[in-house]
LOROKOL-429250 format. One line per field, with one value per residue: residue number from 1; residue in one letter; x, y, z negated of N, C-alpha, C in turn. Coordinates in pm, 1 decimal. Atoms other than C-alpha are relative to their C-alpha. Layout:
// residues N
pos <- (NUM	...)
code <- (A	...)
n.x <- (X	...)
n.y <- (Y	...)
n.z <- (Z	...)
ca.x <- (X	...)
ca.y <- (Y	...)
ca.z <- (Z	...)
c.x <- (X	...)
c.y <- (Y	...)
c.z <- (Z	...)
This chain:
// residues 231
pos <- (1	2	3	4	5	6	7	8	9	10	11	12	13	14	15	16	17	18	19	20	21	22	23	24	25	26	27	28	29	30	31	32	33	34	35	36	37	38	39	40	41	42	43	44	45	46	47	48	49	50	51	52	53	54	55	56	57	58	59	60	61	62	63	64	65	66	67	68	69	70	71	72	73	74	75	76	77	78	79	80	81	82	83	84	85	86	87	88	89	90	91	92	93	94	95	96	97	98	99	100	101	102	103	104	105	106	107	108	109	110	111	112	113	114	115	116	117	118	119	120	121	122	123	124	125	126	127	128	129	130	131	132	133	134	135	136	137	138	139	140	141	142	143	144	145	146	147	148	149	150	151	152	153	154	155	156	157	158	159	160	161	162	163	164	165	166	167	168	169	170	171	172	173	174	175	176	177	178	179	180	181	182	183	184	185	186	187	188	189	190	191	192	193	194	195	196	197	198	199	200	201	202	203	204	205	206	207	208	209	210	211	212	213	214	215	216	217	218	219	220	221	222	223	224	225	226	227	228	229	230	231)
code <- (M	T	L	D	F	S	A	V	F	L	L	I	G	E	L	A	V	L	A	V	L	V	V	L	V	V	A	L	I	L	L	A	L	T	L	L	S	I	R	S	G	R	L	Y	F	P	N	L	L	R	P	G	L	T	A	L	E	G	V	M	R	A	L	F	K	A	V	G	L	E	D	Q	E	M	L	A	F	F	V	T	L	G	N	T	M	N	A	Q	A	F	A	E	V	P	V	D	E	R	A	I	F	L	P	Q	C	L	R	N	A	R	C	P	A	D	L	T	P	E	G	L	R	C	K	R	C	G	R	C	T	V	G	E	A	I	R	V	L	E	T	L	G	Y	R	V	F	I	V	P	G	S	S	F	I	K	R	M	V	K	K	Y	R	P	R	A	L	I	G	V	G	C	L	A	E	V	K	E	G	L	E	M	A	E	R	L	G	L	V	G	M	G	V	V	S	L	K	D	G	C	V	E	T	L	V	D	W	N	T	L	Y	D	V	A	L	L	G	L	P	P	S	S	V	P	E	D	L	H	L	P	A	D	E)
n.x <- (109.8	-65.7	37.9	31.0	-41.0	65.3	128.5	-25.1	-20.6	127.6	59.5	-66.2	11.6	137.1	-6.0	-69.9	103.2	90.9	-38.4	16.3	142.7	59.5	-59.2	75.7	153.8	7.5	-61.0	110.7	93.4	-41.0	4.2	130.8	1.0	-95.6	43.4	155.6	-44.2	-55.2	112.6	125.8	-25.3	5.7	-82.3	69.3	-86.6	-149.5	-47.1	-57.1	-62.0	-148.0	-88.8	-20.3	-86.0	-159.2	-26.4	-10.0	-18.0	-67.8	116.4	60.9	-79.9	4.3	132.8	32.4	-37.4	106.3	129.5	-20.8	16.6	-171.5	-77.4	49.6	151.4	-29.2	-89.1	99.8	124.0	-73.0	-18.1	166.2	32.3	-77.4	33.6	129.9	10.3	-84.1	57.3	81.6	-87.9	-65.2	44.5	14.7	-166.0	-27.3	-57.5	-149.7	-86.6	4.7	-109.9	35.3	-103.8	-30.1	-89.1	-133.0	49.2	130.0	-60.2	-48.9	-119.6	-148.8	-0.2	-106.6	-8.3	-130.7	7.6	-40.6	28.0	157.2	50.6	-19.9	23.3	35.9	-32.8	120.3	-55.4	96.6	-48.3	109.6	106.1	-33.0	3.4	146.2	59.7	-99.2	38.7	129.7	1.4	-81.4	86.9	142.1	-63.6	-103.7	-132.6	-1.6	-128.6	-28.4	-66.6	-94.9	-54.2	91.9	-21.4	23.9	135.2	-10.9	-93.3	100.9	89.9	-74.4	-61.5	126.6	91.9	108.6	116.8	78.5	-86.2	27.3	-92.0	21.4	-127.8	58.7	95.4	-81.9	-67.5	101.7	7.6	-103.0	23.6	104.4	-74.4	-119.8	47.0	77.6	-95.5	-6.2	83.7	37.9	144.4	-55.9	107.5	-97.6	36.8	-61.4	-57.9	53.2	-86.1	-96.7	-99.5	-119.9	11.1	127.5	114.9	129.7	112.4	107.9	-22.5	102.6	-5.3	-85.6	65.7	91.5	-32.0	-59.9	87.0	96.1	-2.3	-58.2	117.4	-0.7	-39.4	-127.7	-64.5	19.7	121.0	-62.4	-96.5	57.5	-32.0	-53.9	47.1	-109.5	-61.4)
n.y <- (70.2	121.6	65.7	154.7	60.9	135.0	-107.6	-53.2	140.0	50.1	-95.4	11.8	156.4	-30.1	-59.6	101.4	62.1	-69.6	-21.2	117.3	51.4	-110.0	79.3	124.4	-16.3	-76.4	124.0	94.6	-44.7	-26.0	161.0	38.9	-89.2	68.1	116.1	-44.8	-78.3	117.8	84.1	-50.0	-43.0	-167.2	-22.8	-47.3	-100.0	-25.3	-113.8	53.5	131.5	-0.5	-47.6	111.5	107.3	-37.6	-40.7	92.8	127.6	126.5	65.2	92.3	116.6	96.2	34.1	71.6	170.8	98.0	50.3	93.0	-59.4	-12.4	-104.2	-11.9	-58.2	-124.6	-93.2	-21.9	-66.3	-128.9	-43.5	-47.0	-114.0	-86.6	-25.9	-94.9	-121.1	-105.4	26.9	-131.7	-103.9	29.1	-60.5	-147.5	-69.7	31.2	101.7	-32.0	-5.5	167.9	106.1	116.6	92.5	146.3	52.4	77.8	131.3	8.6	-12.4	134.3	9.8	-43.7	-136.2	-75.6	-114.3	-81.7	-24.4	-126.6	-58.1	-16.7	113.8	118.7	-78.9	124.5	-2.8	69.0	110.5	121.6	119.0	8.5	-105.8	-120.9	-114.6	-45.5	-77.6	-141.9	-101.1	-32.4	-93.8	-116.2	-88.3	-69.1	-120.5	25.2	40.7	117.7	70.0	165.3	-26.3	95.1	8.6	-37.7	-154.5	-56.6	-92.8	-115.2	-88.9	-59.9	-89.4	-95.3	-77.1	-57.5	-45.5	49.6	8.3	126.4	107.6	135.7	86.0	153.7	95.4	87.3	-64.1	-69.5	-93.2	-106.8	-49.5	-120.1	-129.9	-90.2	-70.4	-97.1	-96.7	-100.1	-85.5	-101.2	-108.6	31.3	80.9	131.9	110.9	106.1	108.6	102.7	65.0	125.2	90.9	-62.6	66.8	-115.1	-12.8	16.4	-13.2	-67.4	-101.2	-46.1	-153.1	-63.3	-43.5	-131.1	-114.5	-46.1	-103.2	-131.2	-79.0	-76.2	-141.2	-74.3	-7.5	65.7	-53.3	3.1	157.7	5.3	99.3	110.6	67.1	163.1	105.3	164.7	92.0	48.4	122.9)
n.z <- (-69.3	-52.8	-116.8	33.9	-121.3	-17.1	-100.6	-163.8	-75.9	-20.5	-111.1	-163.5	-67.0	-41.2	-144.1	-98.9	6.1	-31.3	-132.9	-76.1	-42.2	-132.4	-127.3	-57.1	-38.5	-131.4	-71.5	-49.7	-105.6	-150.4	-64.4	-69.2	-109.7	-107.9	-42.3	-72.5	-167.7	-92.7	-48.5	-58.3	-116.0	-24.5	107.1	113.8	71.3	-42.5	35.0	138.8	-16.4	-37.9	100.0	118.1	-32.2	-1.7	145.8	91.8	-92.9	41.0	87.3	-105.3	-59.6	100.1	-6.7	-99.7	3.7	70.3	-53.0	-120.2	-122.4	-70.7	-24.3	-127.4	36.2	76.9	-79.8	-114.4	36.4	-0.1	-132.7	-1.1	96.3	-53.5	-149.2	-8.5	48.9	-90.6	-171.5	-27.1	34.0	-131.6	-125.7	0.9	-49.9	-112.1	-48.7	-19.7	172.1	27.4	-41.1	27.4	19.2	-36.9	42.4	-114.9	-36.9	-97.7	-112.0	-60.2	52.0	-95.5	-2.1	-18.4	38.5	65.2	124.7	6.5	131.0	42.1	-14.3	-131.4	-113.6	-99.2	-127.1	-56.5	-75.2	-14.5	55.2	87.2	-12.5	71.6	-120.6	-60.5	120.2	20.8	-118.6	48.0	115.9	-38.1	-89.8	113.8	75.1	132.3	-2.4	55.4	21.5	30.8	87.0	43.2	144.8	120.6	34.1	-111.9	13.4	78.6	-97.6	-101.8	49.5	50.1	-118.5	-72.1	85.5	-74.1	102.7	20.7	-34.2	-3.5	40.4	-50.1	84.3	77.4	72.0	99.6	-41.2	6.5	86.8	19.2	-81.0	63.8	123.3	-46.7	-96.1	94.7	122.8	-97.1	-43.9	-130.3	-16.8	-85.7	-35.4	-23.4	-62.0	54.0	-119.5	0.0	33.1	82.8	-50.1	-32.0	-166.3	-59.4	62.9	-111.0	66.8	-78.0	-87.5	-19.0	125.0	-0.8	-91.9	62.5	109.4	-54.6	-78.2	120.2	-6.9	-142.2	-85.5	-119.7	-87.6	5.5	-53.5	-151.9	-51.3	-50.5	111.5	6.6	98.1	-12.1	115.0	106.2	-53.1)
ca.x <- (-13361.2	-13269.6	-13302.5	-13494.6	-13318.1	-13509.5	-13823.0	-13618.1	-13511.3	-13877.4	-14006.9	-13748.1	-13838.2	-14178.0	-14148.4	-13908.1	-14210.3	-14465.6	-14232.6	-14222.7	-14578.4	-14653.3	-14395.7	-14557.9	-14900.6	-14798.6	-14606.5	-14893.5	-15125.9	-14881.5	-14861.2	-15226.8	-15223.8	-14949.0	-15124.5	-15481.8	-15299.7	-15133.8	-15421.5	-15676.4	-15446.3	-15491.3	-15291.5	-15468.0	-15344.7	-15020.6	-14963.3	-14903.9	-14759.0	-14449.7	-14316.6	-14390.3	-14243.9	-13913.7	-13901.0	-13963.7	-13814.2	-13605.9	-13909.7	-14119.2	-13894.8	-13903.7	-14306.4	-14318.1	-14109.9	-14326.0	-14641.5	-14465.1	-14441.5	-14119.9	-13849.3	-13953.2	-14329.0	-14192.0	-13933.6	-14228.4	-14489.0	-14202.5	-14174.6	-14556.8	-14588.1	-14305.1	-14422.7	-14796.7	-14705.0	-14445.1	-14668.9	-14848.9	-14534.5	-14332.7	-14585.7	-14568.1	-14163.6	-14104.7	-13968.2	-13642.3	-13552.2	-13618.1	-13341.3	-13365.9	-13115.8	-13066.4	-12905.7	-12556.2	-12736.3	-13023.6	-12767.9	-12649.5	-12368.5	-12143.8	-12262.2	-11999.7	-12089.5	-11804.3	-11759.8	-11732.6	-11751.9	-12132.0	-12178.3	-12207.3	-12254.2	-12479.9	-12387.0	-12750.4	-12611.5	-12930.8	-12802.3	-13082.8	-13371.9	-13199.9	-13089.8	-13439.8	-13550.1	-13302.9	-13410.9	-13753.4	-13696.8	-13462.5	-13724.7	-13980.7	-13700.8	-13532.9	-13181.9	-13086.8	-12810.0	-12653.5	-12531.6	-12192.1	-12133.2	-12304.2	-12157.0	-12249.9	-12621.9	-12513.5	-12224.3	-12483.2	-12745.5	-12487.2	-12351.7	-12721.3	-12935.0	-13257.1	-13582.2	-13693.0	-13546.2	-13655.0	-13453.1	-13462.8	-13306.4	-13402.5	-13632.0	-13361.2	-13182.9	-13511.1	-13580.3	-13243.7	-13288.7	-13602.3	-13446.3	-13168.0	-13374.6	-13572.1	-13256.8	-13168.7	-13443.4	-13555.6	-13901.6	-13801.8	-13999.4	-13878.6	-13930.5	-13856.3	-13667.2	-13840.6	-13551.5	-13271.4	-12917.4	-12578.5	-12627.8	-12891.1	-13172.4	-13533.3	-13756.9	-14087.8	-14029.1	-14395.7	-14390.8	-14114.3	-14298.5	-14583.3	-14407.7	-14198.8	-14507.5	-14666.2	-14772.8	-14646.2	-14936.5	-15057.1	-14945.9	-14559.2	-14547.6	-14491.2	-14728.0	-14482.6	-14331.8	-14371.2	-14314.8	-14080.7	-14224.8	-14062.3	-13783.0)
ca.y <- (7990.9	7613.7	7465.4	7129.8	6932.6	6632.9	6883.1	6999.7	6628.0	6505.8	6784.0	6711.9	6313.5	6426.9	6637.9	6359.2	6131.0	6368.5	6434.8	6080.4	6002.1	6334.0	6148.9	5832.4	5950.2	6183.8	5853.8	5645.0	5886.0	5956.2	5547.4	5530.3	5805.9	5630.2	5291.1	5441.8	5640.4	5322.9	5115.1	5332.0	5485.0	5835.4	6082.1	6157.7	6510.1	6548.5	6866.2	6692.7	6364.6	6519.6	6715.8	6444.3	6171.7	6356.9	6470.5	6149.1	5930.6	5696.2	5642.0	5571.3	5327.1	5122.0	5149.1	5047.8	4749.8	4644.3	4635.0	4456.7	4733.4	4695.1	4933.5	4938.2	5031.7	5317.0	5467.3	5445.4	5614.4	5900.9	5946.9	5981.9	6197.5	6420.7	6432.8	6521.3	6796.8	6954.0	6879.8	7242.1	7446.6	7271.3	7351.6	7702.2	7725.0	7806.2	7525.2	7712.9	7732.9	7339.4	7056.4	6722.4	6451.9	6101.4	5839.9	5677.2	5338.0	5392.0	5396.9	5088.4	4896.2	4988.3	5342.0	5578.7	5863.1	6131.2	6198.3	6591.6	6850.9	6868.9	6504.5	6217.5	6396.8	6146.7	6084.7	5971.6	5644.2	5456.3	5194.3	5277.2	5538.2	5780.2	5993.2	5997.2	6120.0	6401.6	6517.7	6532.3	6687.1	6942.3	7047.3	7120.0	7359.6	7161.4	7122.5	6761.9	6583.6	6231.5	6217.7	6072.4	6090.5	6177.3	6547.7	6629.6	6750.8	7001.5	7145.5	7187.3	7336.0	7590.4	7672.0	7703.5	7792.7	7586.5	7648.2	7302.1	6976.3	6617.5	6333.6	5959.1	5667.5	5395.7	5457.5	5523.5	5767.7	5957.2	5976.9	6144.3	6388.3	6504.5	6583.1	6726.8	6950.6	7087.2	7167.1	7367.9	7556.4	7376.0	7222.6	6845.7	6578.7	6209.5	5949.5	5590.2	5356.1	5025.0	4841.3	4860.2	4785.7	4950.4	4875.6	4912.2	4973.0	5134.1	5393.9	5459.9	5736.4	5824.4	5865.4	6114.9	6294.2	6331.0	6504.0	6717.9	6838.4	6973.8	7324.0	7363.0	7510.1	7308.6	7534.4	7527.4	7169.0	7128.7	6949.8	6730.8	6638.2	6234.2	6085.3	5777.8	5448.6	5295.0	5065.0)
ca.z <- (-9604.2	-9534.8	-9202.3	-9226.1	-8953.4	-9007.7	-8881.9	-8577.0	-8490.2	-8540.3	-8321.1	-8012.7	-8052.8	-8032.6	-7732.9	-7545.5	-7639.7	-7485.2	-7158.0	-7098.6	-7132.5	-6869.7	-6634.4	-6643.4	-6616.5	-6322.8	-6179.6	-6189.0	-6013.9	-5726.5	-5707.4	-5683.3	-5436.9	-5225.1	-5228.1	-5134.8	-4837.2	-4720.7	-4727.0	-4600.9	-4332.7	-4424.3	-4669.0	-4986.7	-5159.2	-4949.2	-5102.6	-5449.9	-5306.8	-5127.6	-5409.9	-5672.9	-5484.4	-5415.3	-5790.6	-5937.3	-5626.3	-5857.2	-6112.0	-5816.0	-5641.8	-5949.9	-5950.7	-5606.7	-5666.1	-5937.2	-5756.7	-5457.3	-5220.6	-5000.9	-4945.3	-4577.5	-4678.9	-4914.3	-4652.4	-4383.1	-4597.7	-4675.9	-4319.8	-4260.7	-4525.5	-4389.2	-4036.8	-4142.4	-4374.2	-4104.3	-3775.5	-3806.1	-3903.4	-3607.9	-3354.5	-3446.5	-3344.5	-3001.7	-2784.2	-2731.8	-3132.4	-3111.7	-3098.2	-3059.6	-3196.4	-3044.8	-3190.0	-2972.5	-3040.9	-2812.2	-2517.0	-2296.3	-2421.2	-2100.6	-2154.0	-1974.5	-2166.9	-2257.1	-2607.8	-2647.6	-2918.9	-2890.5	-2890.8	-2616.7	-2290.0	-2073.4	-1723.9	-1634.2	-1488.6	-1507.4	-1703.2	-1975.1	-2014.4	-2229.5	-1912.0	-1789.6	-2151.5	-2190.3	-1830.8	-1955.1	-2295.4	-2122.6	-1858.8	-2163.5	-2290.2	-2569.4	-2653.0	-2694.4	-2839.3	-2865.5	-3186.7	-3249.3	-3636.4	-3956.2	-3982.7	-3646.5	-3690.2	-3958.0	-3707.5	-3419.9	-3651.2	-3787.5	-3424.8	-3253.4	-3540.7	-3409.8	-3654.1	-3604.5	-3529.2	-3404.6	-3542.7	-3391.1	-3585.7	-3824.1	-4107.4	-4386.8	-4147.3	-4061.0	-4391.5	-4473.1	-4181.3	-4307.8	-4626.4	-4479.5	-4257.2	-4551.3	-4778.9	-4451.8	-4434.2	-4100.8	-3992.9	-3911.4	-3761.7	-3746.2	-3502.3	-3621.3	-3364.8	-3285.0	-3336.9	-3589.6	-3518.0	-3390.1	-3003.3	-2771.6	-3016.5	-2852.0	-2925.3	-2807.2	-2578.0	-2549.7	-2947.0	-2894.4	-2621.9	-2811.1	-3117.7	-2860.2	-2694.7	-3028.5	-2992.4	-2612.1	-2414.0	-2107.0	-1907.8	-1998.4	-1896.2	-1519.4	-1314.5	-1157.0	-1490.7	-1506.9	-1836.4	-1818.9	-1970.7	-2262.4	-2211.7)
c.x <- (58.8	-52.0	-22.8	37.1	-47.7	-121.4	45.0	3.4	-151.2	-82.4	73.1	-38.5	-150.8	-54.9	64.2	-109.8	-80.0	58.0	-22.6	-110.6	-46.4	88.2	-69.3	-126.1	-2.2	42.5	-97.9	-99.3	71.5	25.7	-140.8	-22.3	67.7	-77.7	-110.3	34.5	25.4	-76.7	-99.7	56.4	15.1	62.1	-120.0	65.8	135.8	69.4	60.3	96.3	155.6	85.3	36.6	80.7	150.6	49.0	33.7	45.3	38.5	-117.0	-111.1	14.2	-59.1	-161.8	-48.5	43.2	-86.8	-152.3	30.2	-28.7	162.6	55.2	-28.2	-137.8	41.2	62.8	-118.5	-101.8	98.9	-5.3	-104.6	-13.3	67.4	-28.0	-140.8	17.6	72.0	-66.5	-45.6	142.8	87.2	-38.8	-7.2	115.6	0.8	102.3	142.5	81.7	-38.4	125.9	-50.0	109.4	-14.7	103.9	115.8	-79.2	-85.8	71.2	35.8	138.5	142.5	-42.4	137.2	9.3	129.2	-36.7	52.5	-24.4	-147.7	-64.0	16.6	-68.5	-64.4	11.8	-133.6	44.6	-98.4	-7.6	-106.0	-93.9	28.8	36.5	-123.3	-68.8	38.5	-69.5	-132.1	-27.9	70.9	-83.2	-103.3	76.6	76.2	139.4	27.8	153.0	23.0	85.9	113.8	64.2	-106.5	21.2	-63.4	-112.3	32.8	78.6	-91.0	-103.9	83.5	38.9	-147.5	-121.0	-148.6	-94.8	-63.2	65.8	-106.3	103.2	-57.8	97.0	-83.2	-50.3	79.2	53.2	-107.7	-46.2	94.2	1.3	-108.1	15.4	72.9	-45.9	-60.6	101.5	72.5	-44.3	-70.3	-150.1	54.0	-127.3	96.7	-84.5	75.9	27.5	-89.5	83.2	116.5	102.3	97.2	17.5	-123.1	-129.5	-92.3	-59.3	-102.9	-18.0	-152.3	-62.6	60.6	-56.3	-98.4	26.6	75.2	-93.1	-106.9	20.5	30.6	-130.8	-14.1	70.1	184.3	48.2	-3.6	-35.0	74.4	97.5	-43.6	99.4	80.8	-55.1	103.4	77.6	-5.4)
c.y <- (-127.0	-74.9	-154.1	-66.1	-137.4	29.0	-8.9	-128.1	-75.6	47.3	-32.4	-173.7	17.3	45.6	-101.2	-88.4	58.7	21.2	-139.3	-61.4	113.1	-75.6	-102.2	23.6	63.6	-123.5	-65.1	81.1	22.8	-156.5	-38.7	63.0	-52.2	-92.0	24.1	55.9	-113.1	-68.3	38.8	74.5	157.7	68.5	60.1	123.3	2.9	95.9	-23.7	-132.4	44.5	37.4	-94.8	-110.5	24.6	43.8	-118.8	-140.2	-111.2	-62.8	-106.1	-99.5	-123.5	-56.1	-97.4	-138.0	-85.4	-54.1	-68.8	66.4	-18.2	117.1	62.2	62.3	155.2	91.5	45.5	123.3	151.3	72.6	54.5	118.9	142.7	81.6	67.2	126.1	128.7	34.6	185.6	109.2	-38.0	65.2	115.2	51.8	-32.0	-103.6	31.1	21.5	-148.3	-57.9	-110.5	-108.6	-134.0	-62.4	-77.8	-124.5	-18.8	-6.6	-142.7	-44.7	26.7	144.6	75.0	111.3	96.5	42.1	167.0	97.5	8.7	-132.9	-71.4	92.8	-147.1	33.8	-46.7	-94.6	-94.4	-138.6	-27.9	123.9	117.7	135.1	51.5	91.9	105.8	97.8	56.5	96.4	132.6	66.3	87.1	117.8	-44.9	-24.7	-127.5	-35.0	-121.7	11.5	-108.9	-49.7	85.7	158.2	67.8	84.9	146.3	114.2	61.4	80.0	150.7	78.1	47.1	43.0	-57.1	18.8	-127.4	-95.5	-120.9	-105.2	-150.1	-76.6	-86.2	66.9	87.5	163.0	100.3	73.0	107.1	130.5	88.3	52.5	94.0	137.8	112.7	49.3	98.4	119.4	-41.8	-94.9	-137.8	-71.9	-125.5	-78.4	-140.7	-88.8	-133.6	-117.7	54.7	-60.3	128.0	25.1	-19.2	-28.0	69.6	60.3	13.4	132.1	86.3	68.7	122.7	112.0	64.3	90.7	112.9	75.7	76.5	139.9	48.3	-14.1	-106.1	77.6	27.2	-123.5	-20.4	-87.1	-114.4	-64.3	-151.5	-20.0	-116.6	-76.5	-2.5	-86.3	-127.3)
c.z <- (63.8	112.8	-4.6	132.0	11.6	67.1	133.0	58.0	36.0	124.2	143.3	7.1	57.3	130.4	131.6	-10.0	123.7	151.3	61.4	24.2	113.2	117.8	39.3	39.0	144.0	112.1	56.8	105.2	138.7	46.1	35.4	127.8	120.1	45.7	64.3	117.3	60.8	25.0	68.2	155.2	6.9	-139.3	-104.3	-101.8	6.0	-66.5	-161.8	23.5	36.2	-105.7	-119.1	36.7	-4.0	-143.2	-59.2	87.8	-81.4	-96.4	102.6	74.9	-80.4	-15.5	113.0	-4.1	-75.0	40.8	147.3	127.8	60.9	19.6	134.5	22.3	-40.1	113.4	109.2	-25.8	-44.5	161.0	71.6	-40.1	53.4	125.5	-11.8	-45.5	80.7	128.2	28.6	31.1	125.8	129.8	30.3	48.3	135.9	38.1	13.4	-123.6	-57.1	23.8	-22.2	-39.2	42.6	-39.7	125.9	14.5	93.6	177.1	36.0	-64.0	106.2	31.5	63.8	-36.2	-42.7	-129.7	9.6	-136.0	-3.0	43.3	120.9	109.1	103.3	149.0	88.8	116.5	25.5	-68.8	-121.1	12.0	-103.5	101.4	41.1	-96.7	-31.1	115.9	-53.0	-92.7	34.7	92.5	-106.4	-77.5	-134.6	37.2	-65.2	-19.0	-14.5	-90.8	-28.2	-140.8	-80.9	-14.7	112.1	5.1	-69.4	94.7	87.9	-53.7	-49.6	129.1	58.5	-78.9	40.4	-160.6	-18.9	86.2	-6.6	-22.6	40.9	-70.8	-87.6	-118.1	-125.8	59.3	62.4	-98.0	-64.1	66.1	-35.3	-119.8	20.6	56.6	-101.5	-87.4	114.2	51.2	146.5	18.4	60.3	22.2	53.8	103.9	-10.6	136.6	16.8	-37.6	-62.3	66.9	36.9	139.4	51.1	-82.3	104.1	-135.0	89.0	42.6	-9.9	-148.1	-9.7	55.3	-73.2	-124.5	75.1	54.6	-114.1	38.5	139.6	59.4	114.7	118.1	24.8	31.8	145.9	58.0	46.4	-90.7	-22.1	-133.4	14.1	-92.5	-89.5	58.4	-7.8)
């Protein structure tokens, strides 16, 4: 029996075209759901959006650019989607199995913090609001770190084995952090800073506290705990 290579190549070509068409149709559906979600302020079919956008991220970036969606808008949507999908699971993790990672750029330019093997050690000098925020979060039961470098989070996760974490940073950092948490089998939540940069950036502390309080019974929050105002 002689193998008809032309028929085999034709079949492979047809399957390739079919695969491309399937990817294109799925990508267009994801694009429509994403745009609808952004415009309406609510997520449509998040269980489809999350794996789809992750699997086809390169294709989706091209489509988003084609329809005029800025990179910042796309990143913000990724973060919102991740937070929405993870919120319930995060709330179910006991607070003593959660960790918070703050970027060093939140501190004052004249910060006297010491660099230690477990990150920057805040001296509560009062030059910025980071020290007071750490006090609040530690009172709630969190382990809080000020991150000095990119590999630090993985080292602390390996050492302390938290089941959930909150990461603070710019849009790109938070998106990457949520993806890293997922790869490590952790429940991640992200809080995006209000101001980008390398020095004296800003975060909405009330947003961070809202996330930190997810799942905590009111009885676990001290009555005399006063959440500090934003910087």
